[in-house]
C-alpha positions in Angstrom: 0.0 0.0 0.0 1.2 3.5 -0.9 0.2 6.7 0.8 0.5 8.5 -2.5 -2.1 6.8 -4.8 -1.0 8.9 -7.8 2.4 7.4 -7.6 1.4 3.8 -6.8 2.1 2.8 -10.4 5.8 3.7 -10.4 8.5 1.2 -9.5 9.2 0.7 -5.8 12.9 1.1 -5.0 13.1 2.5 -1.4 16.0 4.1 0.5 16.4 4.6 4.2 18.1 7.9 5.1 19.2 8.3 8.7 19.7 12.0 9.6 22.4 13.1 12.0 22.2 10.4 14.7 25.3 11.8 16.4 26.6 12.1 20.0 26.2 15.9 20.1 22.5 15.5 19.3 21.8 12.9 22.1 21.8 12.7 25.9 23.6 12.4 28.1 26.5 14.5 26.9 25.5 16.1 23.7 26.0 19.8 23.4 22.7 20.1 21.4 21.0 17.0 22.8 17.4 16.3 21.7 15.3 14.8 24.5 14.9 11.1 23.8 17.3 11.1 20.9 18.9 7.8 21.8 15.5 6.1 22.3 15.0 5.9 18.5 18.0 3.7 17.8 16.2 0.3 18.2 13.5 1.4 15.7 16.2 2.6 13.2 18.3 -0.6 13.7 15.1 -2.7 12.9 14.6 -0.6 9.7 18.3 -1.2 8.8 17.6 -4.9 8.8 14.9 -4.5 6.0 15.8 -4.9 2.3 16.0 -1.2 1.4 17.8 -0.7 -1.9 20.1 1.9 -0.3 20.8 2.8 3.3 22.4 6.2 4.0 23.5 7.9 7.2 24.3 11.6 7.4 26.5 13.6 9.8 26.7 17.2 10.6 30.4 17.8 10.2 31.2 21.4 10.9 34.6 23.2 11.0 35.2 25.1 14.3 34.5 28.4 12.7 31.1 27.5 11.4 28.6 30.3 11.0 25.9 28.5 12.9 27.8 28.6 16.2 26.8 31.3 18.5 30.3 31.7 19.8 31.4 32.8 16.4 29.2 35.9 16.5 29.6 39.1 18.5 27.7 39.9 21.7 25.0 40.5 22.5 23.5 38.6 19.6 25.3 35.4 20.3 23.2 33.4 22.7 22.7 29.7 21.7 19.1 28.8 21.0 17.9 32.4 21.7 19.7 34.5 19.1 18.7 34.8 15.5 20.8 36.5 12.9 20.7 37.2 9.2 22.9 35.3 6.8 23.6 36.3 3.2 24.3 33.9 0.4 28.1 34.1 -0.2 27.4 34.3 -4.0 24.4 36.6 -3.9 24.3 39.2 -1.0 20.7 40.1 -1.9 19.7 36.6 -0.9 19.4 36.8 2.9 17.9 34.2 5.2 17.2 34.2 8.9 19.2 31.7 10.9 19.1 30.5 14.6 22.4 30.3 16.4 23.4 27.1 18.2 25.9 25.8 20.7 29.1 24.4 19.2 28.2 20.9 17.9 29.4 18.1 15.6 32.9 19.6 15.0 35.0 17.6 12.7 37.3 15.2 14.6 35.5 15.5 17.9 33.6 12.7 19.8 30.4 14.8 19.4 30.5 14.3 15.6 30.5 10.5 15.8 27.5 8.4 15.0 26.0 6.7 18.0 27.9 3.4 18.7 24.7 1.5 19.2 23.6 2.3 15.6 24.3 -0.6 13.3 26.5 1.4 11.0 27.8 -1.8 9.4 24.5 -2.1 7.6 24.8 1.5 6.1 25.9 1.8 2.5 26.9 5.5 2.5 27.8 8.1 5.1 27.3 11.7 4.0 29.1 14.5 5.8 27.3 17.8 5.5 27.7 21.3 6.8 31.4 21.5 6.0 31.2 24.9 4.4 31.7 27.4 7.3 29.8 30.2 5.4 26.4 28.6 5.3 23.9 26.7 7.4 22.8 23.3 6.1 19.9 21.6 7.8 18.9 19.5 4.8 20.9 16.4 4.0 20.7 17.6 0.3 21.6 21.3 0.2 22.3 24.4 2.1 19.6 26.8 3.2 20.1 28.9 0.0 19.6 25.9 -2.2 22.5 27.2 -4.2 24.6 24.4 -5.7 27.4 26.8 -6.5 27.9 27.2 -2.7 27.7 23.6 -1.5 25.6 20.4 -1.8 26.1 17.0 -0.2 25.8 14.8 -3.3 23.0 12.8 -1.6 20.5 13.5 -4.4 22.9 12.2 -7.0 23.5 9.1 -5.0 19.8 8.3 -4.7 19.2 9.0 -8.4 22.2 6.9 -9.5 20.6 4.0 -7.6 17.2 4.7 -9.2 15.6 5.3 -5.8 11.9 6.1 -6.0 10.9 6.3 -2.3 12.8 7.9 0.6 12.1 6.9 4.2 13.5 9.4 6.7 14.5 8.9 10.4 16.9 10.6 12.8 17.4 14.0 14.4 15.8 16.4 14.7 12.3 16.2 13.3 11.7 20.0 13.4 15.0 20.9 11.7 17.3 18.6 9.7 14.7 15.8 9.2 12.1 18.4 8.1 14.3 20.1 5.6 15.6 16.8 4.3 12.1 15.6 3.7 11.1 18.9 2.0 14.1 18.6 -0.4 13.5 14.9 -1.0 9.9 15.6 -2.0 11.0 18.6 -4.1 13.5 16.5 -6.1 10.7 14.0 -6.8 11.0 11.2 -4.4 7.9 9.8 -2.7 8.9 10.7 0.9 8.0 9.5 4.3 9.1 10.3 7.8 8.9 7.3 10.2 7.3 8.6 13.4 9.0 6.3 15.8 12.3 7.0 14.3 12.6 10.7 15.0 12.4 13.2 17.9 12.0 17.0 17.8 14.0 19.8 19.5 10.6 21.1 20.5 8.2 18.1 21.0 5.2 20.4 21.4 2.9 22.1 19.0 5.5 24.7 17.8 8.0 22.0 16.9 6.6 18.5 16.3 3.0 19.6 15.7 3.8 22.5 13.3 6.4 20.3 11.4 3.9 17.5 10.9 1.3 19.9 9.5 3.8 21.5 7.2 5.1 18.3 5.9 1.7 16.8 5.3 0.7 19.9 3.3 3.7 19.2 1.1 2.7 15.6 0.6 5.1 14.1 3.1 3.2 12.0 5.6 4.4 10.7 9.0 4.0 6.9 8.9 4.3 4.2 11.5 7.2 1.7 11.7 4.6 -1.0 11.7 2.4 0.5 9.0 1.7 -0.6 5.4 4.5 1.6 3.9 7.2 -0.1 5.9 5.5 -3.5 5.4 5.9 -2.9 1.7 9.7 -2.8 2.2 9.6 -5.9 4.3 8.0 -7.8 1.6 10.6 -7.1 -1.1 
């Protein structure tokens, strides 16, 4: 069964994309820990056992001087979580986006950037490192916030297309940021896209985070599905 009846006739070649399941995004020691972040690992490991055509894990992989770190901005507008600033496209100064500032997290070569050891990484086909350009924020696993390929992209879209993927199943952290923007981009590229409810957690688990994100994604044709629902059962039957 497919939640997108209009696309039910197309070939079914699904991919599992695990977003940023890293130490810095999880308790007990993560600098940007999402409440319950580690609790989703059993669900994700179960999904990794299924016959997805491709299994990808992504990692935030920032340099120390990354623009998203509050400590790299001048006071008083440099409070993690609270401060919001304007960021201009390095190639087009007229293209300006609002950006929240965060604690230092997922710095290249640090323990916080590592994938969780309990994740069955041996079942993953590709690991994508994103957010390496210090000049731009990159929530989506596909592209930076400006969607400007001349600045930086991850190559994930090309990997999925090269494998002839038709459906993308998303899990990981966090639902209201990197999972959300990855889902939006996957759908925009043309993949039938799902977010597996039990496989993600939100920075804000309330109406302003999880609730608003669910409504936004559903309007764009990206439903939240159950790990025991028909969409996952379809993978299981391959």
